N, C-alpha and C positions, 0 to 999 in steps of 0.2 A: 052611176050604174044603170044599165039595161034591161030591162025585166027582170030584175034581182042577179045578174050576172055580173060581175067585177070586171073592168076593163082596164090591163095590166099591160104597161110599156116598157120594154129592156131597151137601153141604149148602151149600145158599144158599138160605137163604128168603125173599128181599125185596132189593131193589125191582124192579120191572121192567127198568128200564136194567142192573141189576148182573147180573140173572139171567140176561139176553142176553149180558153180554160174560163168562158161563162156559160158554157155548154150544162156544166153539173149546176148551176145556179137556176139554169132556165128548167133543168127535170125536176129540180126541189118545188120551183113554184108550181109547177103541171102537178104535180103528186099532191101538193096541197092544195090546191087549186084546179080540180078536174074539170069545172064547169066554165072557169074562167075564158075571157080573150084574154090571149096572151101573143101581144105583138113585138116586133122587134126591129127598131130603127138602126141600118147599117150601111157603109158603103160601097160601091159596087165591088172593089178590090177583093173583098172579103166576105162577099154574099151566100157564094159557092158551100160556107161552110153549114150555114144554117138553112139554106133552101130545102124545102118541102119537110124538116124534121119533123115527124109524130108530132113533137109537145109542145109545137109553135101553130099559131093560128095565119099569122101574115107577115112576111117580110117586108120591110119598108124601105127601100134603096133608095139610098142619096147618089144620085148622079155627080160626082165631081168634075168640073168641068175645069179647064185651063184658064186664065184672065180672071182678074177681078171683078171687073163689070156683069160678065156673065154668070160667073160663079154667086157673086151675091145675090142675085135675081132668083137663079135656083135655090138657093139656100133659104131664101124668104116663100118659095114655093110650096118648098117641103117643109118649113116650119107649120103654114097654112095646114097641110095634109095632117101634122100631126096633130095640129089644134081640131080640126074637125072629126079627129078618131076620139073626142069627149073620154078621154082616160080618166079614170079614177084613180090609178096608182100609178108614177113614173119611178123605174128605177136608172140611177145613172149611174152604171160601171164604169165610166169612161173618166170622167172626173176631169175635162179640160174646157176651155172656153165655149167650144163651139158644140159640144154636149151639152154644156150649162143653158146655152140659149135655147136648145130644142127643148130641154125641160121646162124651162121657163116659157115657151111657148105653147105646150101642150096644157098649160093653165089646169091641170088638175089637180084636185084638192090636196093631195098627196103625192111631193115630189121627196122622195131620197136619194141623199147621196152620201159619200164620205165626208169627212172631216178633213181640215187639212193636219198633216201636209202629204195626204194620201190624193186629197181632191187638190188640183193645182188651176192655175190661170185664172181663179175666182172665181172658177165653175160654182163651189160653196155658197154664191149670192143667189143662185138661182133654185136650191131648195130650201125646203121650208123643214126638214127635218132629214139631220145630221148624225151619221155613224161613225163612233169614233173605234178604231181597231184597238185589241186590247192588248197587242205585243206593236213593237216597233218593225220585229222583222217576221213577217209572215206571209207563206207562199200563196200566189194571186191565185188560187182557187180559193184557199181558205179566205182570204179576204171576201170574195163573192159571194161566199154562202154566208160569209158573217151579214152582209147585207143583206141576204136575204133572210135572215132571222127576224128583222122588225117586221114582216109578216107572217113570223110564225115555218117559215118553209126552212126544213131542214135535208140535205142529200148525204149521209153518212156512207152510202156504199162508193160514190165519187163513177156512178154507171150512168154514161152519156156517150151517144156517139155520132157521127157524122153519117147521114141517112144517105146510102147509095141505090141508085136507081138499078133494076135489075137488068136492063140493058147495059149500063157501066161496067157493073161485077162480070157480067160474059165478056164483054173485050177483055179485061184483066186477067180473067181465068185464062183466055183465047193464047192472050199473050203468053202467062206462064206457062201453061202447057205446053207451047212448041219451043220455049227458051232454056228450060232448066230441067234437070235431073228432080223427078217427083220425089225418087228417096234421098234428098238429101234438105236439111233446113235452108229457108232463104234466109241472107242476111242483107238487110237495104243500110249503105253506108250514103250519107248525103254530106258531102263535103264541103259545098259552096256555102259561104254566109258573106251577105254584107258589109257588116260590119268588121274589122279588124283584128279588133281587140276580143272578138270571138270564135276568131278562125285558128282552127288547130291545124299545124303544117299540114299540107297535101302531101310530103314525103311521108308522114308519120299514117296517114289515111291509106297511102300505097304500102307500107309494110304490113298493117293490118290485116288488110285485103290479102297478102301471101299468107300471111299466119293461119288466116283462116281457113282459106283454100288449101293450104297447104296439111291443115287438120283431117282432111277428108268428107267431113260432115257437113261442111258448109257449102251452098253456093253463092257469090256474092253478086251486087246487083247495086251501080253507083244510079245514082239520081241529084235532078238538078233543077232548078227553076229558072223562068226566063232571063235569056241572056248569060246564062251560066255554063252551058255544055261544057266550054271550052277550060271548066277547072276541070270537070268531071274527067274528061278527054287527058289532061295534065296527070291526074291520079292513075289513069290508067297507063300512060306511058312511064311512069315511074314505078308501076309494080311489074315484077318477073312475071306473074302469072294471069296475067289481062283479064281484071274481072268484065262483065258484062257491063256496058252502059245503058241504061234503061232509056226508051224512047221518050222523044216530047209527048209528056202526057195534054191530055185536052183540057184536063179540068182538075178542080182541086179535090174532086170526086174519084176521081181515076186514081190520084194517090193515094186517098185515104183507102180504096181498094186493094192498091198494092201494100201497101204497109200491114193492112190487116191480116192480108197473108203470110206474111214474114213470122219468123222466129225471133228475129231480135232488128231491131233499128240502133244505129250508131251515129251521132252525127251532136253541133254543137247545139246552143240556145239559139233555136229557130221555129220560125211556123211549120215547117214539117215534123219537129221534133214532138212538137204539141199536138200536132194530128197522129202520130204514131201511138203516143199515150193515151188518146183518149178512144182509139180505137182498141183499145186492150195490149197492142203489141209490147212485149218486153223491149225496155230501152236504156241502153246506156250514154247519158248526157254528158257531154266535154264540155268544163267550165272555164272561162278564164277571166275576162274583164266585166262578168255578170255574176249576181250573187244568186248560189246555189240554193239558198235558203229561200228565194222569195221564185228563181224561178225554173226548178227542177223540177222533175215529173212526180206528181203522189201517189198514181196508180204504179202496182207491184204484180211481178217484180219490175224494177228497175235500179239503177243505181248512178248516180252522180259524180264524176272524178273532176277533182278539184284539188289545186296542189299550192294555192295562195294563202294567204294570211288569213286567220279566222279569229275573231268574226272578219267577216268581209268591210273592208275600207269604208268611207262615206264618198270617197274618190279613187280612181285608179287608172294611172297612166297606162299610155299605149304600152312601153317598153317592158312595165310589170306585170303587164296583162299576158303581153306574147312571151315572158319569161316563165311565169304560172303554166300557161299550155303548153311550151316546150318541156318541161318537167315530167307532163304526161307521156309516158313513151309508149310506143306500141304494144309492147309485152303487158303494161298496166293494162289497156283499153282490151287486148285480146283475152287475159285471165279474166276482165270482168263481164266479157262477152260469155266467155266459158260458164263462169256462175250465175248469171243474170238468164239465158237462153236454156240452160238445164236444170233451172230450180225448179 
C-alpha cells in the first residue's frame, strides 16, 4: 500500500464481450474500496470498453504487435510496467498463460485467480490464492463476481455501464434524429458473427426485420463490425421492407451510445450483445453452439433463445449447432422481441 491506499490490478486482456462482463466486478471493487487505486491491464482492441470509466483509475494498454520477436519484447516491457505499479492485489479474470505471466510479473503479495478448469494454460501456477467456482455451469458475470468475493466485494445490482463522452453521444443522437421516426421504438439487429456455430441464418434476420417493421411500432437498424458490412447488406437484400443499415461507427463507444437508445437488441453470442446488455438495453440473444447458461445476458429484461439439448453438451459439432439455430424461427424471435421490449 502507498499512504494506506490499496493498489488493485484487474487483468482481462480481451475479448470485447469478456471485458464487458468484468465491468460489474469492477463496480463491486470500487463500491467496496472507494479510495483504492484500481487499474486494469488490457489489450488495445478491447480498451475502449473501459477507457475513462469512472470506477477506474488507470487503463494499462498492451499494444500487441505482429511477429514473435517484436511482440515478446513489448510483452516484457509491459510486464515491467506492471511490476513498477507496485500492486498489493492482482485479480486475474482471464485465466490464460499470458495473463498468468502478467500476474506473476506484478510481484503483488496477493495474486488471485480461478482454480482449474476455469483457469487454463497453467495460469494457476502464477497465482497464490485460487478461487473454486461453486457450480460447473455459471454465467461469466457470476464467475467474475465470485472472484471478487475474496475481497469482500459484491455487486448484486449488476449495474455497470460503458462510459460515453458527451461529444460521442451527441454524434449518435444527431444520427438517430436524422434517420428514424422518433415516435417509434428502435430495434438493433446485429446479424454478423465470426464463428459459424453462433450464426443465426441471415434469412432469419431478414424475416425478423420484416415482422418488426410490419408491426408498425418499430424502426430497425442493422449494425455491423469491421469487415462485416457485406453481411448487413445481405440481410437488407433478403428483406422485403429494407431495414436501415447503420453507418460505419468509429468506436465501440459510438456503438454503446447507439444501443443505449434502442428499445431492443437482437443478436447472437457476440461482444455487441454484451455491450447492449451492460447498457441496460432489453436483449433477445440467439444461441446455437455456445452455452446460454454461461453466456446469456443477466440483466433484465432479456431472453435467451436456444433450441438445443439441455444440459448443454461438453462439445457440439457445427452441424448440430446450425440445426439448433435453424430451429429458432423468425416467428419465435418476433414473439420474444415483443415480450422483452414491451415488458
